[in-house]
N, C-alpha and C positions, 0 to 999 in steps of 0.2 A: 504494498499499501503505499508506505514512503518514497515509491520510485514510480509511483504512478503520474502521468497528466494531468489529473484532475487535482490531486492531492497538490502538485508542481503551483498547478495555477492559480488555486486557493491560497498559496503561501506566497506566489509574484503579485498577488490582490493586495495580500494584506501587508506585503512592504512596502507598496506604492502607495497605498492608501498612508502609514506612515510617514512615507517619506514625502509625501506631499502636502501632508498634514489636513486632508479631509477624506470624506468618502470617495469609493471609485465609482464613476458615473458607467453610463452604456457608451460612451464616445472614447473612454478609455479604455474600455476591452481590448481591440486592437494592439495595442501597447502590452499589454498582459500576455496576449496570444503568444504577442511577438517574444517577448522574453522567456517565455515557457517553451518556444520552439528552438531557441538559440542554445538553451540550456537542457533538449533534450539528449543533444550531441554528447555530452559531460556527464549524462547518468542524472540530467536537474541536481546536480550537487547545488546545495544551497549559498556557496560563495559565487558562483555563477550566475543564481537568483539576484542575488543583492548587487551584483556588477550589473546585470541588465537593468536593475530599476535606477543606479544610480549614472549609467549612460542613457535612458530614455528622455525624449524630448520633453514628456511632460515633467519629469521630474528636473531637467535643465531649467525649463520655463518655469517653475512655481515660483510665487509671489510670497513673499513673508508678509504676515498680516503683523499690521502693529499692536504694538500691548499699552496698554494704559501708561507704563513705564515709559513707554519709548517717547523720546524728544519730539518725533515728529506728528503726536496725537495734540491737538487743543485741549487744554486743561482749562475748566470754570475755575475762576479764583474767588 
């Protein structure tokens, strides 16, 4: 089961969600499938799934959300 494509897809989806800081949407699924297909050649190793997420366009284009402590957020005084 640990080496199945379905398990690898679930892991890749969860890693991507964590990496981009939001839920994975339907338009992100081609990225997930691409990550899994590239990892298949190396028996779905976790290292390859993580690398696939880090190199994915979705992860590369992510936008950091401002936090209340951020100097870019206007504060009321």
